[in-house]
N, C-alpha and C positions, 0 to 999 in steps of 0.2 A: 648544571640541570639533565637530568633524564626523563626523556618520557618515551614511551612504547612507539616504536616505527608502524605505522599502518602496514598491513601485508598484501592490501589488495586495494584496486581502485573503486570506489562506490559508482562510478559511470560506466565504465565497461567491465567490471567484476572480474577483472583478470587478476591474477597473483601477479603482484610487482614488488620492488622497491621502490618507492616514491622519491622524488627528488625534491628537499626540501628549499623553499622558494623564500619563506619570510616567518619570521616568529613573533609574538606579540605576549607581553605578561600583562594581564589584569589583575591589579592588586586591590584584595579586600582587606577587612580587618582580621578574619582568623585563617584565611586560606587565598589563594592565588589562582587564577586560571591561565592555563600556557594555552593558547591558540596557534596553531602552527598551519602555515599553508604549505600545500604540497602540489606537485605536478606529475601526473602520470607519465612515466618513461615510455609506455605503450605507444607507438609510433601513430597509430590508427586512432587511439584516443588522444592523448597530450593535455587533458584537461585539468583544470585546477581543483582541488577539493581542500577543507579544512579538517583538523582533528582539535578537539578541544579536551582537556584534563586538568582537573582539579587538583591543585598542588599545597603543600604545607611547608613554610618557611621554619626550618630549624638551624639553629648554629648560625645566624646571619643570613647567609647567601646560599645556603644548603637546601635544596629542593628536593622533596619527595613525594612521588605519585601517592595521591590519595585515591582516584577514579580511575578505573578504564577510559581509555579515550573513547570520544563519541565523534563519528564522521558525520560530516556535513557536506552534501546531501546523504542521507541513507542511502543503502544499496538496494535496489528493487529489483530483483532476478527478472528478466523479460517473461512475460506469459504468451503463450501460443496457443490458440484454439485451433480445433479440425477446421478444415474448410469450409464443412456443412455448417459450423456454428456461425463462421464469420460471414457466410453467405445468408443464411436464414436470419442471424440477427447481429449487422455491425455495429448497431449501438451497444448491445449487449458488452460485445468484447470491450469496447472502449471505456464504456461505465465499471464495468468489473476491473479493468486495469487502473482506473483512477481510483476505485476503492481501495485495490489492493496497495497502491502507493500512499494513501492515506494512512494506512495500517502500518506499513513500512516506518513512515514518518512518525510513528506514536500518537495518531491522530485516531485513536480508537472511537471516541464519540461520534464521529461522522463517518466512519469505515463501516459500521454495521447498516447505517441507513445508504449508503451507497451501494453494498452489497445487495441489500433488499429492492433498490431501483433497479440494479442489474437483472435480478431474477424477474422483475416484473416486465421488464424487455423482452428477457430470452423468452419466457412462458406466452405472453401476447402476441410476438413475432411467431413464435412456432404455432399458435392455433391460428394466425393469419396465413402461415404456409399450408398448413393442412387442411383448412378450411376458407380458402380466399373469399368465396362467396358471402362469408359473414363477418368482412372484415370490419364494416362500421360498427355493427355489434358488439365486436370483440372490443375495439378502441373506447367503447362507450362505458361497458361494464365494468363493475369493479373487477379486482383479480380473481378474487376467491370464486366468484360466480363465473368468470371465462373458464377456469379449471374445471367446475362442477360442469359446465354445459358443453364445453368444447374439448376437452381432454377425453380421449377415448381408453386410453391404455391405462389400467387400474394401478400398477406401479408407479407412472408418472404423477398420477392424481396423488394417490397416497404422499408419495415424497415431496410434491408440489404443496399440499395442504400443511404440511408439518413444517416445510422450510416458511412459507408465509406466516404460520402462527408466530415462529421463532421471529423471523425477520420483522415483522409488525412491532413485537416488541422492542426494536431498537428505535423505533421515533417514538415512543410514548414517554411521559413524564415519569410514570411508574410502571415499572417490569412486573408483568405478570408470571413469568417464569422463574 
């Protein structure tokens, strides 16, 4: 059996030649699936991960790769925000990272809602930062009203309005865009 060797670790993101730990063939009617467990040789990481490839059986035991391998977990590069962003809105940073992990895992139906939520935290926290005396009002208002009432910079207001319009679309049954 030949399957393509993963060339990086999905945990640490380093380029590696992983060590094969175990393998399993899942048999189906038309095709089979090769599941391989690998260990990252990077001493700092040393974590396990899986690759999965669909195989075809021809001529008895000869296996031919039908699909590119899929790594589990999927690799999600780290995202670092400017210190100012983390200071003003630490929840934005965490929510955004979670939405990004969902997107990288192929969970596109929930990633958009996560990005929209992250944007809400960033904008409201920013408004509280620039107008701390209005914190209670900012927390109670709908985000679109907060942007219109408390964001003074026109370019931020315009970008936020468009982003909210697109982001809101992610959470509705029928998208309007």
